[in-house]
N, C-alpha and C positions, 0 to 999 in steps of 0.2 A: 504494500500500500504506500509506504513511504517513498519508494522509488518511482511510483506512478505520479505522485505529487511533485517530486523533483523534476521528472521528465516534462510534466505539464507546465511547471514554472519555467523551465529552460526553453520550452517551445514558445511560451508567451513572450519571454524576453527576446528571443531571436526574432519573432514576428514583429515585435515592437521596434526593433532596430531596422528590420528590412524595409518597412514602409518609409520611414524618414530618409534612409540612405537612397532609396530609389527616387524619392521626391527631390532630394538634394541634387542628385546627379542630373536630373532633367531641368533644374531651375537655372537655366542659362538664358541670357537675353537673346532675342532675335537680332538680326543685323538691321539696324535702323539708321537711315540718313535723315537728319532733321535740318531743315533750312529755315532761317528766320530773317526778316527784314521789314522794311516799311510796308504798311498795309495798303491794299488796293481799295479799301473801304474807308471813307473819311471819318466814320464814327469810331475807328480804332487806330491806335498809334502804330501797332505792328501786328504781323501775322506769322504763323508757323506752318510749314509743310512737314508732315511726318510720312516718310516713305519706308515701307517694309521691303527688304531686299531678299532675293533668293539668287545667289550668284550675282551676275551682272544685270539681273532683271528686277524691275520694281513690280512687286506683286500687289501692293495696295498703296494708295496715295491719298492722304487726307489733308485738308486745309482747316486751320483753326484760327479764329479771331479772339477766342477766350479759352479758358481751361476746361470747359465742359462740353462744348459743341464742336464736333469734328465732322466735316463735310467730305464725303468721298468724291474726289474730282479726278478727271482724266490726268494721266501722267504726262508732264511736259518737262521732264528732268533733263538737265545737261548731262549727257552720257559720260563725260569725263569725271564729273563728281560722283556719279554712281559707281563707275569703275574704280575710282580712287578709294571709295569707302569699301567696296567689296573686296578689293585686292590689297589695300594698304592697311595702315595701322588705325587703331581706334582713337577717338578723342579721350583724353584722360579726364578724370573727375576734377582735377585741379584746373585744367583749361576751361571746363564748363563753369566752375565757380568763379574764375577770373572774368569770364564773359558776364556772369550775373552782376558782378561789381561794376564792370564797365558800362553795362546797359543801365544800371541804376543811376550812375553819374550822368549819362547822356539824357536820361529822362528828367532828372532834376534840373539840368541846364537847359531843357527845352529843345534839345537836339534830336534830329531824326535818328532812328535806329540804324545801325550798320548791318548790312547783309552778312550773315555768318552761316557756316555749315558745321554740323557735328556728326560724327560717325560713332554709333554705339554698337558694340558687338562683343560677344563672348564674356559678358559680365556675369560672374557667379552670383548666386543668391538673388537673382533678378526680382522675382515676385515676392520673396520672403523679406527682402531688406533693401536692395539697391535701386529698384525702379524709381522710387521717390527721390533718392539721393541724386540720381542722374537727371531726371526730368524736371523736378521742381525748380532748379536754378534757371533752366531755359525758359520756363513759363512764368517766372517770378513777377515780371512787370506787367503781365497780362491780367485783365479782369477775370473773375471767376465765372460770371454769367454774361449773357448778351446785354449790351448797353441800350 
């Protein structure tokens, strides 16, 4: 009886570890090219394009004027930027945070936003922890809802 209880406890322990390990292994960011710059809508200061990549192809392209509403739009990407993101290095978190500081200064001074591109890929713990760390600085100066 005692060995059955030990075996059951060991099985529960192993099952408990197997789930999180599998989830952890799969929790890697997709390859995302994010482009931001002055808005094409006068009600908003800037806008963001979020492009999901598969190799050198844009699989989904969204435009956003705020943090909550993303509009699926046809892709008009500059192929060199897509290729650079797909084949090149990723943008570091420190570069993204530096952009947040620069953008905040430009906004305070009443200056137009500068066009910028960010390549996010292979970030571990994406959904569990890092998604907000990487995306919040890019969207920081944008309104939460439609104006």
